[in-house]
C-alpha positions in Angstrom: -30.4 -32.5 20.6 -32.7 -32.0 17.7 -32.0 -29.1 15.3 -34.6 -26.7 14.0 -33.7 -26.7 10.3 -34.2 -22.9 9.9 -33.5 -22.1 6.4 -33.3 -18.7 4.7 -32.3 -17.2 1.3 -30.2 -14.0 1.4 -28.8 -11.9 -1.4 -25.2 -11.2 -2.1 -23.9 -7.7 -1.7 -23.9 -5.8 -5.1 -20.2 -5.6 -5.1 -19.8 -9.3 -4.2 -22.0 -10.1 -7.2 -19.9 -7.9 -9.5 -16.7 -9.6 -8.2 -18.1 -13.1 -8.6 -19.0 -12.4 -12.3 -15.7 -10.8 -13.1 -13.6 -13.4 -11.5 -15.4 -16.4 -13.0 -14.8 -15.0 -16.5 -11.4 -13.4 -15.9 -9.6 -16.2 -14.1 -10.9 -19.0 -16.3 -7.6 -19.7 -18.0 -6.0 -20.4 -14.6 -8.9 -22.3 -13.1 -6.9 -24.9 -11.2 -6.0 -22.3 -8.5 -9.4 -22.8 -6.9 -7.9 -25.8 -5.0 -4.9 -23.8 -3.9 -7.1 -21.0 -2.5 -9.4 -23.4 -0.6 -6.5 -25.3 0.9 -4.9 -22.0 1.8 -8.1 -21.0 3.6 -8.2 -24.4 5.4 -4.6 -23.9 6.6 -5.5 -20.6 8.0 -8.5 -22.1 9.8 -6.2 -24.7 11.4 -3.7 -21.9 12.4 -6.4 -19.9 14.1 -7.7 -22.9 16.1 -4.3 -23.8 17.3 -3.7 -20.2 18.4 -7.0 -19.8 20.2 -6.6 -23.3 21.8 -3.5 -22.1 23.7 -5.8 -20.2 26.0 -8.7 -22.6 25.8 -7.6 -26.2 25.2 -11.3 -27.3 25.2 -11.5 -26.0 21.6 -9.7 -29.1 20.4 -12.7 -31.2 21.5 -10.3 -34.1 22.2 -8.8 -33.9 18.7 -5.6 -31.8 18.2 -4.5 -33.6 15.0 -5.0 -30.8 12.6 -5.3 -31.7 9.0 -6.9 -30.9 5.6 -8.5 -33.6 3.4 -9.4 -33.5 -0.3 -11.8 -36.1 -1.8 -13.8 -36.5 -5.0 -16.6 -38.5 -6.5 -16.3 -38.9 -10.2 -19.8 -40.3 -10.7 -21.4 -37.3 -8.9 -18.8 -34.9 -10.2 -17.9 -33.3 -6.8 -14.7 -32.4 -5.1 -14.7 -31.9 -1.3 -12.2 -30.0 0.8 -12.5 -30.4 4.5 -10.5 -29.3 7.6 -10.9 -29.6 11.4 -9.8 -26.0 12.0 -11.6 -23.2 13.8 -14.8 -23.3 11.8 -17.5 -20.6 11.6 -20.7 -19.7 13.3 -23.7 -18.3 11.5 -22.7 -14.6 11.7 -19.1 -15.5 10.5 -20.5 -17.4 7.6 -22.6 -14.4 6.5 -19.6 -12.0 7.0 -17.0 -14.3 5.3 -19.1 -15.9 2.4 -21.8 -13.3 1.7 -19.8 -10.1 2.0 -16.5 -8.9 0.7 -16.0 -6.4 3.5 -12.8 -4.9 2.3 -11.7 -1.2 2.2 -10.9 -0.2 -1.4 -13.6 -2.5 -3.0 -15.1 0.4 -4.9 -11.6 1.5 -6.2 -10.8 -2.1 -7.1 -14.0 -2.4 -9.2 -13.3 1.0 -10.8 -9.8 -0.1 -11.7 -11.0 -3.1 -13.8 -10.5 -2.5 -17.5 -12.3 -5.2 -19.3 -9.0 -6.7 -20.4 -9.1 -10.3 -19.0 -5.4 -10.6 -18.5 -5.0 -7.4 -16.6 -8.1 -7.9 -14.6 -7.0 -11.4 -13.6 -4.0 -9.8 -11.9 -6.1 -7.2 -10.2 -8.5 -9.8 -8.9 -5.6 -11.9 -7.7 -4.1 -9.2 -5.7 -7.5 -8.3 -4.1 -7.6 -11.8 -2.7 -11.0 -13.4 -3.1 -9.9 -17.0 -2.6 -13.2 -18.8 -1.6 -15.1 -17.3 -4.6 -12.6 -19.0 -7.0 -14.7 -22.1 -6.4 -17.2 -20.8 -8.9 -14.7 -20.9 -11.7 -15.2 -24.7 -11.9 -18.4 -25.2 -9.9 -22.0 -24.4 -10.7 -23.0 -25.0 -7.0 -21.0 -24.8 -3.8 -22.0 -26.2 -0.4 -20.3 -25.3 2.8 -21.1 -27.1 6.1 -19.2 -25.6 9.1 -19.3 -25.5 12.9 -17.2 -23.3 15.1 -15.0 -25.0 17.7 -16.5 -24.8 21.1 -20.1 -24.8 20.0 -22.4 -27.8 20.3 -23.1 -30.1 17.2 -26.5 -28.4 16.9 -24.8 -25.1 15.9 -23.7 -26.3 12.4 -24.4 -24.1 9.5 -24.9 -25.0 5.8 -24.3 -22.3 3.2 -25.1 -23.0 -0.4 -25.0 -21.0 -3.6 -24.9 -21.2 -7.4 -22.6 -18.1 -7.4 -25.3 -15.9 -8.9 -27.5 -13.5 -7.0 -28.2 -15.2 -3.7 -27.3 -17.9 -1.2 -29.1 -20.1 1.4 -28.3 -20.5 5.0 -29.6 -23.5 7.1 -29.0 -24.7 10.7 -27.8 -28.3 10.6 -26.2 -30.8 13.0 -22.5 -31.3 12.6 -20.6 -33.5 15.0 -17.1 -32.4 14.1 -15.8 -28.9 14.3 -14.4 -27.3 11.1 -15.5 -26.7 7.6 -16.4 -28.9 4.7 -16.7 -27.4 1.2 -18.2 -29.4 -1.7 -17.9 -28.2 -5.2 -20.5 -29.5 -7.7 -18.4 -29.3 -10.9 -19.7 -28.0 -14.2 -20.2 -30.6 -16.8 -16.9 -29.5 -18.7 -14.8 -29.6 -15.5 -15.0 -33.3 -14.7 -11.2 -33.4 -15.1 -11.0 -32.2 -11.5 -12.9 -35.2 -10.2 -9.8 -37.4 -10.7 -7.1 -38.4 -8.2 -4.1 -37.7 -10.4 -5.3 -34.2 -11.3 -6.0 -33.2 -7.6 -2.7 -34.7 -6.5 -0.7 -32.8 -9.1 -2.4 -29.5 -8.1 -1.7 -30.1 -4.4 2.0 -30.9 -5.2 2.3 -27.9 -7.4 0.7 -25.2 -5.3 0.4 -26.5 -1.7 3.5 -28.5 -1.0 4.6 -25.9 1.6 1.3 -25.9 3.6 2.5 -26.8 7.2 -0.6 -29.0 7.9 -1.0 -32.4 6.2 -3.0 -32.3 3.1 -4.5 -35.8 2.7 -6.1 -37.8 0.0 -7.2 -41.4 0.0 -4.4 -43.8 -1.2 -4.8 -45.2 -4.7 -5.1 -49.0 -4.6 -4.6 -51.3 -7.6 -7.8 -52.8 -9.0 -9.0 -55.8 -7.0 -8.5 -59.2 -8.8 -12.0 -60.5 -9.1 -10.8 -64.1 -8.8 -8.9 -63.5 -5.6 -10.4 -64.6 -2.3 -8.6 -61.9 -0.4 -10.7 -59.4 1.5 -11.1 -56.0 0.0 -8.6 -53.5 1.2 -10.0 -50.2 2.6 -7.9 -47.2 1.3 -6.3 -45.1 4.0 -5.8 -41.4 4.1 -2.2 -40.5 3.1 -0.4 -37.1 3.1 0.3 -35.6 -0.3 2.3 -32.6 0.6 5.6 -32.2 2.5 3.6 -30.6 5.4 6.7 -28.8 6.7 7.4 -25.2 7.3 9.1 -24.0 4.1 10.9 -21.2 5.9 12.5 -23.7 8.3 14.2 -25.5 5.4 17.6 -24.7 4.1 17.7 -22.1 1.3 19.7 -24.5 -0.9 16.7 -27.0 -0.7 14.0 -24.6 -1.8 13.4 -23.8 -5.5 12.3 -20.5 -6.9 9.0 -22.0 -7.7 8.4 -23.1 -4.1 9.3 -19.6 -2.8 6.8 -18.2 -5.3 4.0 -20.5 -4.3 4.5 -19.9 -0.7 4.3 -16.2 -1.3 1.0 -16.7 -3.2 -0.3 -18.6 -0.1 0.9 -16.2 2.5 0.0 -13.0 0.6 -3.2 -14.3 -1.1 -1.7 -12.9 -4.3 -1.9 -14.4 -7.8 1.2 -12.7 -9.1 4.9 -13.6 -8.4 6.7 -11.5 -5.8 9.1 -8.8 -6.8 11.8 -10.0 -4.4 12.3 -12.1 -1.2 14.7 -12.4 1.6 15.1 -15.6 3.6 17.2 -15.3 6.8 18.1 -17.4 9.8 19.5 -15.5 12.7 21.3 -17.4 15.5 23.2 -16.4 18.7 21.7 -14.5 21.6 18.5 -14.2 19.6 17.2 -17.0 17.3 14.6 -16.5 14.6 13.9 -17.1 11.0 12.3 -14.6 8.6 11.0 -15.1 5.0 10.0 -11.7 3.8 8.5 -10.8 0.4 8.2 -7.5 -1.5 5.0 -7.7 -3.8 5.0 -6.6 -7.4 2.0 -4.5 -7.1 0.5 -2.4 -4.3 -2.6 -3.9 -2.7 -5.8 -1.9 -2.8 -5.8 -1.4 1.0 -2.3 0.0 1.0 -3.6 3.4 2.3 -5.7 1.8 5.1 -3.1 2.3 7.8 -5.3 0.3 10.2 -5.1 -2.9 8.2 -2.1 -4.7 9.4 -1.9 -8.2 8.2 1.3 -8.3 6.2 3.4 -10.6 8.4 2.5 -13.8 10.2 4.2 -14.4 13.6 5.1 -17.9 14.5 6.8 -19.3 17.6 8.7 -22.5 17.0 6.7 -23.1 13.7 3.3 -22.6 15.5 1.2 -19.7 14.1 0.5 -17.1 16.7 -1.1 -14.1 14.9 -1.1 -11.7 12.0 0.7 -8.7 13.4 2.5 -6.4 11.1 2.2 -3.6 13.6 4.8 -4.9 15.9 6.9 -6.7 13.3 7.2 -4.0 10.7 7.0 -0.2 10.6 3.9 1.4 8.9 6.0 2.6 5.9 6.9 -1.1 5.1 3.3 -2.3 5.5 3.4 -3.7 2.0 5.9 -6.4 3.1 4.4 -10.0 3.3 5.9 -13.1 4.9 6.5 -14.9 8.1 8.8 -14.4 11.1 9.3 -17.5 13.3 10.8 -16.9 16.8 12.5 -19.5 19.0 12.6 -17.2 22.0 9.0 -16.0 22.5 6.5 -17.9 24.7 3.6 -19.7 22.8 1.0 -17.8 24.9 2.4 -14.4 23.7 -0.3 -11.7 23.5 -0.4 -8.4 21.6 0.0 -6.6 25.0 3.3 -8.5 25.6 4.5 -7.6 22.1 4.3 -3.9 22.8 7.2 -3.9 25.1 9.3 -6.9 24.2 13.1 -6.8 23.5 12.8 -9.9 21.3 10.1 -8.4 19.1 12.1 -5.1 18.9 15.3 -6.9 17.8 13.4 -9.1 15.3 11.7 -6.0 13.9 15.0 -4.0 13.6 16.8 -6.9 11.9 13.8 -7.5 9.5 13.7 -3.8 8.5 17.4 -3.9 7.7 16.9 -7.0 5.5 14.1 -5.3 3.6 16.0 -2.1 3.1 19.0 -4.1 2.1 17.0 -6.0 -0.6 15.8 -2.6 -2.0 19.3 -1.2 -1.9 20.6 -4.2 -3.9 17.6 -3.8 -6.3 18.2 -0.1 -6.9 21.9 -0.7 -7.6 21.8 -3.9 -9.7 18.3 -3.8 -11.2 17.4 -0.2 -11.7 14.4 -1.0 -14.0 13.0 -3.4 -11.5 13.4 -0.8 -8.7 11.7 1.9 -10.9 8.7 -0.5 -11.0 8.9 -0.9 -7.2 9.1 2.8 -6.7 6.0 3.5 -9.0 3.9 1.2 -6.8 5.3 1.9 -3.3 7.2 5.2 -3.5 4.5 7.2 -1.7 4.6 4.8 1.2 8.4 4.9 1.3 8.4 8.6 1.7 6.7 8.1 5.1 9.9 6.4 6.2 12.3 9.2 7.3 9.6 10.6 9.6 8.7 7.3 11.1 12.1 5.5 11.3 14.7 7.8 12.5 17.3 5.0 13.0 17.3 4.2 9.3 16.6 7.6 8.0 19.8 7.9 6.0 19.4 4.4 4.4 15.8 5.3 3.4 16.9 8.7 2.0 19.2 6.9 -0.4 16.2 4.9 -1.7 14.0 7.9 -2.4 13.3 9.0 -6.0 12.1 12.4 -7.3 11.1 14.4 -10.3 13.4 17.5 -10.9 13.8 20.4 -13.2 16.7 18.6 -15.0 14.2 17.2 -17.4 10.8 18.3 -16.0 9.6 14.7 -16.2 6.8 13.6 -14.0 8.4 10.2 -13.6 10.2 10.1 -10.3 13.7 8.6 -11.1 16.3 11.0 -9.6 18.0 9.9 -6.3 19.4 12.4 -3.8 22.8 11.0 -4.6 22.2 11.8 -8.3 21.2 15.3 -7.4 24.2 15.9 -5.1 26.6 14.5 -7.8 25.3 17.2 -10.2 25.3 20.1 -7.8 27.0 23.2 -9.3 30.3 24.4 -7.8 29.6 26.6 -4.8 26.0 25.2 -4.4 25.5 24.5 -0.6 21.9 23.2 -0.5 19.5 20.8 -2.1 16.6 22.9 -3.4 13.1 21.8 -3.6 9.5 23.1 -4.2 6.2 21.6 -2.9 3.0 22.1 -4.7 -0.5 20.5 -5.0 0.1 19.2 -8.5 3.1 18.5 -10.7 2.1 21.2 -13.1 1.9 23.8 -10.4 5.4 22.8 -9.1 6.9 22.7 -12.7 5.5 26.1 -13.7 6.0 27.9 -10.4 7.4 31.4 -10.7 9.7 30.6 -7.8 11.8 28.4 -10.1 12.7 31.2 -12.6 16.0 32.3 -11.1 17.0 28.6 -10.6 16.2 27.7 -14.2 18.1 30.8 -15.4 21.2 29.7 -13.4 20.9 26.1 -14.2 20.3 25.1 -10.6 18.3 21.7 -10.3 15.3 21.8 -8.1 13.3 18.8 -6.7 9.6 18.9 -7.9 7.5 17.6 -5.0 3.8 17.3 -5.8 2.4 14.6 -3.5 0.8 15.2 -0.1 3.3 13.0 1.6 6.1 15.2 0.4 5.3 17.9 3.0 5.6 15.2 5.7 8.9 14.0 4.0 10.7 17.3 4.0 9.6 18.1 7.6 11.5 14.9 8.7 14.3 14.8 6.1 16.2 18.1 6.6 19.6 17.1 5.1 21.3 14.6 3.0 25.0 14.0 2.6 25.6 17.0 4.9 23.6 19.2 2.5 20.6 20.9 3.9 17.2 20.6 2.1 15.9 24.1 1.3 12.5 25.2 0.0 12.6 27.8 -2.8 9.3 29.2 -1.5 10.4 30.1 2.0 12.5 32.8 3.5 15.0 35.2 1.7 16.5 33.9 -1.4 20.2 33.3 -0.6 22.2 31.4 -3.3 25.4 31.9 -1.4 28.4 31.4 -3.6 26.3 31.1 -6.7 25.9 34.9 -6.6 28.8 37.3 -7.1 29.3 40.2 -4.8 28.6 42.8 -7.5 25.3 41.2 -8.2 24.3 41.3 -4.5 25.4 44.9 -4.2 23.3 46.0 -7.2 20.3 44.2 -5.7 20.7 45.9 -2.4 20.9 49.3 -4.1 17.8 48.6 -6.1 15.9 47.5 -3.0 16.9 50.7 -1.3 15.8 52.8 -4.3 12.4 51.2 -4.3 11.6 51.6 -0.6 8.9 54.2 -1.4 7.1 51.7 -3.7 7.3 49.0 -1.2 5.7 51.2 1.5 2.9 52.2 -0.8 2.1 48.5 -1.8 2.3 47.5 1.9 -0.3 50.3 2.8 -2.5 49.3 -0.1 -2.6 45.6 0.7 -2.9 46.1 4.4 -3.4 43.0 6.5 -3.4 40.7 3.4 0.4 40.4 3.7 3.0 40.2 6.5 5.4 42.3 4.5 6.3 43.5 1.0 9.9 43.4 -0.4 11.9 43.4 -3.6 13.0 40.0 -5.0 15.5 38.7 -7.5 14.2 35.2 -7.6 11.9 36.2 -10.5 12.8 36.7 -14.1 9.5 36.5 -16.0 6.8 37.0 -13.4 6.0 40.3 -11.8 5.4 39.0 -8.2 5.3 35.9 -5.9 4.3 34.9 -2.4 6.8 33.6 0.1 6.5 31.9 3.5 8.7 32.6 6.5 11.9 30.7 6.7 10.7 28.6 9.5 7.0 29.0 9.0 4.4 26.6 7.5 4.4 26.4 3.7 1.3 27.6 1.9 0.9 24.2 0.3 1.0 22.4 3.8 -1.6 25.0 5.1 -3.9 24.2 2.2 -3.5 20.4 2.8 -4.3 20.6 6.5 -7.4 22.8 5.9 -8.7 20.4 3.1 -8.8 17.5 5.6 -10.4 19.5 8.4 -7.3 20.2 10.5 -6.6 23.5 12.2 -3.9 25.4 10.5 -2.7 28.9 11.4 -3.8 31.7 9.0 -0.2 32.8 8.3 0.2 35.9 6.1 2.5 35.6 3.1 5.4 37.8 2.3 4.7 39.6 -1.1 7.7 39.9 -3.3 7.9 42.2 -6.4 10.2 41.8 -9.4 11.8 45.3 -10.0 12.6 44.5 -13.6 9.1 43.6 -14.7 7.2 46.1 -16.8 4.0 45.7 -14.6 6.0 46.6 -11.4 7.6 49.6 -13.2 4.0 50.6 -14.3 2.9 50.2 -10.7 5.8 52.5 -9.5 4.6 55.2 -11.9 1.1 55.2 -10.7 -0.1 57.8 -8.2 -1.8 56.7 -5.1 -5.5 56.1 -5.5 -8.0 53.5 -6.7 -5.9 52.6 -9.9 -2.8 52.0 -7.9 -4.7 49.8 -5.4 -6.4 47.8 -8.3 -2.9 47.2 -9.8 -1.5 46.0 -6.4 -4.4 43.8 -5.7 -4.3 42.2 -9.2 -0.5 41.4 -8.8 -1.2 39.9 -5.4 -4.1 37.8 -6.6 -2.1 36.6 -9.6 0.8 35.5 -7.3 -1.7 33.7 -5.1 -3.2 31.8 -8.1 0.2 30.9 -9.5 1.0 28.9 -6.4 -2.2 27.1 -6.3 -4.1 29.2 -3.8 -7.8 30.3 -3.8 -9.0 33.9 -4.1 -11.2 35.1 -1.2 -13.1 37.3 -3.7 -12.9 36.1 -7.3 -15.5 38.5 -8.5 -13.6 41.5 -7.3 -10.4 40.2 -9.0 -12.3 39.7 -12.3 -13.9 43.1 -12.0 -10.6 44.9 -11.5 -8.9 42.9 -14.3 -11.7 43.7 -16.8 -11.7 47.4 -15.9 -7.9 47.6 -16.6 -8.3 45.6 -19.8 -11.0 48.0 -21.0 -8.8 51.0 -20.3 -6.1 49.4 -22.4 -8.3 48.6 -25.4 -9.9 52.0 -25.1 
């Protein structure tokens, strides 16, 4: 069938153009990785074809010998990488080669600093493999056809890596993709057999499909009458599943290169765990913990961390069933010997084999982290800085491993008031004062608000350590993690302050007598504030501040209420308990005031100050300012 050579020129997305420019200049010192990235993409294309062909064998088009080939032409200064994998149709070419459709792209670009070394790492973890072609090439041509479509549905994509690219309909007899790099003048070193072979051996030895190059033949003797020998394609890599090999046969370099392939990351992993399980259930897992958080870490819908294989045959990217959400940063493969090759996502949802593999893999990851925290604390501190917020989702999501996860959590505390989260719950419990029965914490919308909260005053005075929780996920964490080592976690902003054995009986008795004596004041303040408060009472949790707001013991914290409202969620308008410090001069001043406007102004100012101190917003800032100015004028007058 003849092909209408329809050709059009399209512009790259603005963000794609920015990434191309940054990558070409930032990754130039590590330019040989272009071949690794293109071979890795070709391997993925072969994997995808094999998976789709299980339900539609016709996609093989009579050729199920999947392979990747690398060729070059020194005279023309070109390098060609081809595969007979799934290929692409026109829409897929535009989506994959003309667009970087990735959540977090804007944040990624904003994070770039202009420092080439740092930016190279960022670009690597963003994973823009195909575009690495332009590090060495001034023109790239891609000819592709999706398996199952006719030869007339081939597509040629071509670009110089600048502002635009061309698309043309062409005839392509074989399915798959062929990429031709037209090398820059100073990159001719890559149009050489020894150079390409060395890169393949170095970076792509673990690829499970054969990576082939034409064999190198000795020069023909011109005086010989023998017929010229035609070179044959030979496999350069091992072409075996790395995870299926014995751990003793695999070098650290091989583990690292496989991680870079499977995670599309340029950096080394932080740690890995390679395990073979045999018995009633048989599977192999090779799991990696990255060194840095990917930019789509907070996109909970993006679940491509783990690849599922069945007897070394790729089935799907499916982290959702193989790893819980709080471990979504884990990369690697799980290869089962017990699942059917035609397994679907629906089957995975209620499958005992999947459940057992998931449980075992989670234990392995947590075990690696436990070992790191114990034996390599500095390394674990780096992990926590990158992934701590995600790990805090764990206790609420993974009840079975809640205690193990709790041991891995790290916090800021009043011990040193450092914003660095370095204190474990075990550290805290080990330092608890004699007679202390609870682990105390405070949640706030910023570290400064937590650190300077008036609720901490009595705790600081008595030397009682408090966890300072200032991340949104912390509210979710403390709702799920209610105790550790048989010690309850207790908020310092909720309920009556009860320090138990940390207060002596005489102290308690004096407080009760004082509260009784100030009942008339409490009633007057309650009447003045009206429905702004649930109740008013005397407190002994304050030493420097005149007043504070407290939530019910089992009610929603004010911080959580603000968080829910800020994201458009319904939250009950709970009224706070207003607590007054009987020793503070302003409260004593209030007690001496007669009922009337001045008393009401003082009561309102103390309430509004308490609301501001805990990060709340005033309903009527103008009235607050007016009252305050009026009282200040009286003082100066």
